[in-house]
C-alpha positions in Angstrom: 157.4 111.2 88.3 155.6 114.1 89.9 156.2 114.3 93.7 153.9 116.2 96.0 154.4 117.6 99.3 152.5 115.7 102.0 152.4 115.5 105.7 151.1 112.9 108.1 150.3 113.5 111.8 150.8 111.3 114.7 149.0 107.9 114.2 148.5 108.6 110.5 149.7 106.3 107.7 149.0 102.8 106.6 149.0 100.7 109.7 149.6 96.9 109.5 150.3 94.1 112.0 153.5 92.6 110.7 155.5 89.8 112.5 153.8 90.5 115.7 154.7 94.2 115.5 152.7 97.3 114.6 154.1 99.1 111.5 152.8 102.4 110.3 154.1 103.6 106.8 154.8 107.2 107.2 156.6 107.7 103.8 156.0 105.0 101.0 157.9 104.5 97.9 155.0 105.8 96.0 155.1 109.1 97.9 158.9 109.5 97.6 159.4 108.4 94.0 161.0 105.2 95.5 163.8 107.2 96.9 163.2 106.0 100.4 160.5 104.7 102.8 159.9 105.5 106.4 158.1 103.1 108.7 157.2 103.7 112.4 157.6 100.5 114.2 156.3 99.3 117.7 157.9 95.8 118.4 157.4 93.7 121.5 160.2 92.3 123.8 161.9 89.3 122.2 163.1 88.4 118.6 161.9 91.1 116.3 163.3 90.0 112.9 164.8 86.7 111.7 168.4 86.8 110.4 168.1 88.1 106.9 169.8 90.0 104.1 168.3 93.0 102.1 169.6 92.8 98.5 168.1 96.1 97.5 167.9 98.5 100.4 170.1 99.9 103.1 168.3 100.1 106.4 168.6 102.5 109.3 166.9 102.4 112.7 166.4 105.4 114.9 165.3 104.4 118.4 162.7 106.6 120.1 161.8 104.4 123.1 163.1 101.1 124.4 166.2 99.0 123.8 167.3 96.9 120.8 170.1 94.6 120.0 171.1 94.3 116.4 173.0 91.3 115.4 175.2 91.3 112.2 177.9 88.8 111.8 179.9 88.6 115.0 178.8 92.1 116.1 176.2 92.8 118.8 175.0 96.4 118.8 172.9 97.6 121.7 170.8 100.7 120.9 168.5 102.8 123.1 166.6 106.1 122.8 168.4 108.4 120.5 170.5 105.7 118.9 170.8 105.4 115.1 172.0 102.1 113.6 172.8 101.7 109.9 172.6 98.3 108.3 173.9 98.3 104.7 172.3 96.1 102.1 174.0 92.7 101.6 174.9 92.3 105.1 173.2 89.5 107.2 171.3 91.1 110.3 168.4 90.9 112.6 167.4 92.3 115.8 165.7 91.7 119.2 164.0 93.9 121.6 165.6 94.0 125.1 164.3 94.9 128.4 160.8 95.2 130.0 159.0 97.3 127.4 158.4 97.2 123.6 160.6 99.4 121.4 159.3 102.3 119.4 161.5 103.1 116.5 161.6 104.6 112.9 162.9 102.5 110.2 164.3 104.3 107.1 165.1 102.2 104.0 166.7 103.5 100.8 165.6 103.0 98.2 162.0 102.2 99.0 160.6 98.7 98.8 160.7 97.3 102.3 157.5 99.4 103.0 155.6 97.4 100.3 156.9 94.1 101.7 155.7 95.0 105.2 152.2 96.0 103.9 151.9 92.9 101.7 153.2 90.5 104.3 151.1 92.0 107.1 147.4 92.5 107.7 145.5 95.8 108.3 145.9 96.8 112.0 142.5 97.1 113.6 144.0 99.2 116.4 147.2 101.2 116.8 148.5 98.6 119.4 150.6 95.5 119.3 148.6 92.5 117.8 148.0 89.3 119.8 151.2 87.3 119.2 150.9 84.4 116.8 153.4 82.3 114.8 154.3 83.8 111.4 153.0 82.3 108.2 156.5 81.2 107.0 155.5 80.1 103.6 153.8 83.5 102.9 156.8 85.3 104.5 159.3 83.4 102.4 157.5 83.9 99.2 157.1 87.7 99.8 160.7 88.0 101.0 161.8 86.5 97.6 159.6 88.8 95.7 161.2 91.9 97.5 164.8 90.4 97.3 165.1 89.8 100.9 166.8 86.5 101.9 165.6 85.0 105.1 168.5 83.0 106.6 166.9 81.7 109.7 166.4 82.5 113.3 168.7 85.0 115.1 172.1 83.6 116.1 172.6 83.2 119.8 
């Protein structure tokens, strides 16, 4: 596979509204030879991802702004600006956004694949803002999660 150098500026990339969040794909599997993907994420306060397991990718979050709590097994990891949290494949996890403001983060997955899930499960963002909140289409989410070998276990544990 031939890889080419590319660069995206601020607010550039494929932007989708996914699970009441704004996700901008900064580096797709197609662009990186499936080595990794990088997604810029803006997520509102509250539950951000159900409890789930990635079967294929390791996932790393780098927090730019805001506060997150990652839940994995019995562990609760609080992360703020400048924090980096690694979540290996095969480990159940999820996250919530804490505090009064949305979180702005970078999500790196290796190998790539999660980026395609986000784009397929989301809808094109009409603006680079958070979407109006709405309940997720769980049938669609579950079918696509299975396609991308992500197991959705259920809501976040308390």
